[in-house]
C-alpha positions in Angstrom: -39.5 74.1 -33.2 -36.5 72.8 -31.6 -36.5 70.3 -28.7 -34.5 70.6 -25.6 -31.7 68.5 -24.9 -32.1 66.1 -21.9 -29.1 64.8 -19.8 -28.6 61.0 -19.7 -28.2 58.9 -16.6 -24.6 58.0 -18.2 -22.4 61.0 -17.5 -21.4 62.9 -20.6 -24.2 61.4 -22.9 -26.9 64.2 -24.2 -30.0 62.6 -25.3 -33.2 64.2 -27.0 -36.8 63.6 -26.8 -38.2 60.0 -27.0 -39.3 60.4 -30.5 -35.8 61.1 -31.7 -34.4 57.8 -29.9 -32.3 56.9 -33.0 -30.6 60.1 -33.0 -28.2 58.5 -30.0 -28.8 54.9 -31.0 -25.2 54.8 -32.0 -24.0 55.5 -28.3 -21.5 52.7 -27.4 -19.8 52.4 -24.5 -15.8 51.4 -25.1 -16.0 48.3 -22.9 -19.4 46.9 -24.5 -20.0 45.6 -28.1 -23.6 44.3 -28.2 -26.8 45.9 -26.8 -30.4 45.3 -26.4 -32.7 48.3 -27.4 -36.4 49.5 -27.4 -37.5 52.9 -28.5 -36.5 54.4 -25.2 -34.3 52.0 -23.4 -31.0 50.5 -24.2 -28.8 47.8 -22.3 -25.2 47.3 -23.5 -22.8 44.4 -22.6 -19.7 42.7 -23.8 -20.3 39.6 -25.7 -17.2 37.6 -24.4 -14.9 38.3 -21.6 -11.8 36.3 -20.7 -10.5 36.2 -17.3 -7.7 34.3 -16.0 -8.0 31.7 -13.0 -7.1 33.0 -9.6 -7.4 36.7 -11.0 -10.1 39.4 -11.2 -12.4 40.0 -14.2 -15.1 42.7 -14.9 -18.2 42.0 -16.6 -19.2 45.2 -18.2 -23.0 46.4 -18.3 -24.4 49.7 -19.2 -28.1 50.9 -19.0 -29.4 54.1 -20.6 -32.9 55.5 -21.1 -34.7 58.4 -22.5 -37.6 58.3 -19.7 -36.4 61.3 -17.7 -38.1 60.9 -14.4 -40.4 58.3 -15.2 -37.8 55.7 -14.5 -36.7 55.7 -10.7 -34.9 53.6 -8.1 -32.6 51.7 -10.5 -30.9 48.3 -9.2 -29.1 45.8 -10.9 -29.3 41.8 -10.9 -27.0 39.3 -12.5 -27.9 35.8 -13.5 -25.5 32.8 -14.1 -26.8 30.5 -17.0 -29.9 33.0 -17.3 -31.7 31.5 -14.3 -29.2 31.3 -11.1 -29.3 34.6 -9.3 -26.0 35.4 -8.1 -26.2 39.1 -7.4 -28.8 41.7 -6.4 -27.5 45.3 -5.6 -30.7 46.4 -3.8 -31.2 43.4 -1.4 -27.5 42.5 -1.4 -28.4 38.9 -2.0 -25.2 36.9 -3.3 -25.1 33.3 -4.2 -23.0 31.3 -1.9 -20.4 30.4 -4.6 -19.8 34.0 -5.1 -19.9 35.2 -1.4 -16.8 37.8 -1.1 -16.0 37.5 -4.8 -18.7 39.8 -6.5 -19.2 43.5 -6.4 -20.3 46.5 -8.3 -17.7 48.7 -10.1 -19.8 51.8 -10.4 -23.2 52.9 -9.1 -26.3 50.9 -10.5 -28.5 53.9 -9.6 -26.2 55.8 -12.6 -26.9 52.9 -15.0 -23.6 51.3 -14.4 -24.1 47.5 -14.0 -20.6 46.4 -14.5 -19.7 43.9 -11.7 -16.1 42.6 -10.7 -15.5 39.0 -9.9 -12.6 37.9 -7.7 -10.3 35.0 -7.5 -11.8 33.3 -10.7 -12.5 29.7 -10.5 -12.8 27.3 -13.6 -16.5 26.8 -12.5 -17.1 30.3 -13.0 -16.9 29.8 -16.7 -20.5 30.3 -18.0 -23.0 32.7 -19.6 -24.0 35.8 -17.6 -27.2 37.9 -17.8 -27.3 41.6 -16.8 -30.8 43.0 -15.7 -32.0 46.3 -14.2 -35.0 46.6 -12.2 -36.7 50.1 -11.7 -40.0 51.9 -10.9 -41.6 53.1 -14.1 -44.4 55.4 -14.4 -46.1 55.7 -17.6 -48.0 59.1 -18.5 -48.2 60.1 -15.2 -49.8 56.8 -13.8 -48.7 55.1 -10.7 -45.1 53.5 -10.7 -44.9 49.8 -11.3 -41.6 47.7 -11.0 -40.4 47.0 -14.3 -37.4 44.8 -15.5 -35.2 45.2 -18.6 -32.5 42.6 -19.4 -30.3 41.5 -22.1 -31.8 39.2 -24.8 -30.8 35.6 -25.0 -28.4 36.1 -27.9 -27.0 39.5 -26.3 -25.6 38.0 -23.2 -22.0 37.7 -21.7 -19.9 34.6 -22.1 -17.1 34.4 -19.4 -14.1 32.3 -20.3 -11.9 31.5 -17.8 -8.3 30.7 -19.0 -4.9 29.7 -17.2 -1.5 30.9 -17.3 1.1 28.7 -18.2 2.8 27.0 -15.6 5.4 24.0 -15.1 4.0 21.7 -12.6 6.9 18.9 -12.6 10.0 18.5 -14.3 12.1 15.1 -13.7 14.7 12.8 -15.2 14.4 8.8 -15.6 17.2 6.6 -16.3 17.1 2.7 -16.3 20.0 1.1 -14.7 20.0 -1.9 -17.2 20.2 0.5 -20.4 21.7 3.8 -21.5 18.0 5.2 -22.0 17.5 8.6 -20.4 14.2 10.4 -20.5 13.4 14.0 -19.6 10.0 14.8 -18.7 8.1 17.9 -18.3 4.4 18.3 -16.9 2.9 21.7 -17.8 -0.6 23.4 -17.8 -2.4 26.2 -19.3 -5.5 27.4 -21.1 -5.6 27.5 -24.2 -3.5 24.3 -24.3 0.1 25.3 -24.0 3.1 24.4 -26.4 6.0 22.7 -24.5 9.4 23.2 -26.2 12.8 21.6 -25.2 16.1 23.0 -25.9 19.5 21.4 -25.6 22.5 23.1 -23.7 23.5 24.8 -27.0 20.0 26.3 -27.5 19.0 24.0 -30.1 15.3 22.7 -30.4 14.9 19.2 -29.5 12.0 16.8 -30.9 9.8 15.7 -28.3 6.5 13.8 -27.8 3.2 15.2 -26.2 0.7 13.7 -24.3 -2.7 15.7 -23.2 -3.8 14.5 -19.7 -7.0 16.7 -18.9 -9.0 18.5 -21.7 -11.0 20.7 -19.3 -7.6 22.1 -17.7 -5.0 21.3 -20.4 -2.1 19.4 -18.4 0.4 18.4 -20.9 3.5 16.2 -20.5 6.4 16.4 -22.7 8.9 13.4 -23.1 12.3 13.7 -24.5 14.6 11.0 -25.0 18.5 11.5 -24.7 20.5 9.8 -27.1 24.2 8.8 -26.5 25.5 11.7 -28.8 23.3 14.3 -27.1 25.5 17.0 -25.0 25.5 16.9 -21.2 24.5 20.3 -19.7 21.3 22.1 -18.7 18.1 21.1 -20.9 15.3 23.8 -20.7 11.6 23.1 -20.8 9.6 26.2 -21.9 5.5 26.1 -21.4 4.0 28.9 -23.3 0.6 30.1 -24.6 -1.1 33.5 -25.2 -1.3 34.5 -21.7 2.8 34.2 -20.9 5.2 31.7 -20.6 7.3 29.8 -17.6 10.8 28.2 -18.2 12.8 25.5 -16.1 15.9 23.7 -16.3 17.3 20.0 -15.7 20.9 19.0 -15.6 22.1 15.9 -17.6 25.5 14.8 -16.5 26.2 12.5 -19.5 25.8 8.8 -19.9 27.0 6.5 -17.1 29.8 4.5 -18.0 29.7 0.4 -17.4 32.4 0.4 -14.8 30.6 3.1 -12.9 27.5 1.0 -12.9 29.6 -2.1 -11.5 31.2 0.2 -9.0 27.9 1.5 -7.8 26.7 -2.1 -7.6 29.9 -3.1 -5.5 29.1 -0.2 -3.2 25.6 -1.2 -2.5 26.8 -4.8 -1.9 29.5 -3.6 0.6 27.0 -1.4 2.6 24.5 -4.3 2.7 27.0 -6.7 4.0 28.2 -4.3 6.5 24.6 -3.6 7.8 24.1 -7.4 8.3 27.6 -7.4 10.3 26.3 -4.6 12.8 23.1 -6.4 13.1 24.8 -9.7 14.0 26.9 -7.7 16.3 24.1 -5.9 18.2 22.3 -9.5 18.4 25.6 -11.3 19.8 26.2 -8.5 22.4 22.6 -8.6 23.5 22.8 -12.4 23.9 25.8 -12.0 26.1 24.1 -9.3 28.1 21.1 -11.5 28.7 23.4 -14.6 29.8 25.5 -12.3 32.2 22.1 -11.3 33.7 20.9 -15.0 34.5 24.4 -15.8 35.9 24.1 -12.9 38.4 20.8 -14.1 39.3 22.1 -17.4 40.2 25.0 -16.2 42.2 22.4 -14.0 44.3 20.0 -17.0 45.0 23.1 -19.5 45.8 24.8 -16.8 48.0 21.3 -16.2 50.0 20.9 -20.2 50.6 24.4 -20.8 51.6 24.3 -18.0 54.5 21.5 -20.1 56.1 23.6 -23.1 56.0 26.8 -21.5 57.0 27.9 -22.4 53.3 29.6 -19.7 50.9 29.1 -20.5 47.0 31.6 -19.7 44.6 30.7 -19.5 40.8 33.1 -19.8 38.3 32.3 -19.2 34.5 34.2 -19.8 31.5 32.8 -19.2 28.0 29.1 -20.7 28.1 30.3 -23.4 30.7 29.7 -22.7 34.4 30.8 -24.7 37.0 29.8 -24.3 40.8 32.4 -25.2 43.5 30.8 -25.4 47.0 33.5 -24.6 50.0 32.1 -25.3 53.4 33.7 -23.2 56.2 32.9 -24.3 59.7 32.4 -21.5 61.9 33.7 -21.9 65.2 32.5 -20.0 68.1 
């Protein structure tokens, strides 16, 4: 006697009766690689998903069953670290850390539990658990709410990596010596390599300093010697997610005469600045003295008018002499 084929909740998958579950147990969706199974249900996820900071990532989850109409009202729930609920498709509950950043990719009612997380952050790196909830009836009995989730060892680990980038590139040179250092600060996860090349394209030996283990910030220092050529030196930061390159111009060693000339120029500029400051102060002093003399003239003139005496003020340099002349007014 032949069994009648039955359509799966996953499009394109034909199932048989429950007693022949393992006849389709090899079903595996291409974006999943590990499954949790019973005789009549199967939930598959991706063991590890790698996303990039600031970009989007999809956590795959597929649920299939051989229960026919005994399973209804499928809904999807995702947990972070196994306990913290971050998304519920039936209630639209979303954890505040994922508000506006998590959404379903397909239809949970069809067994598609995949979700997209947008604008990945470093703190999103964690273990995630996919769970389906549904109404289930057994042998015609009343429905009850049932959960089916990935086992503890069959959950999704989300890793958040960082594209390589050059954060800063600069050159330092001590005036008292001919030592020149080129420094290049980059970031990336996995930890990036930093390569320097001279203007001829040859690799240059450098030293590496790791600053931050969680988000690998790497600083590479290159010392330029007297025999090294002037020109553009390139810094390249690279990991498996890409590369970035920037250039720094080295104009060559400074001569001693040039250094002395620079010091002389600085000295002259300082002397000139002091001269202008003195000139301004002297001018302000003269202005104040002139104001004081004007006030004296005004007061002397006012007093003399009452006494029929006019006062003439003569000033020479910082010395002032007052000569009073009395004019007798004849009526």
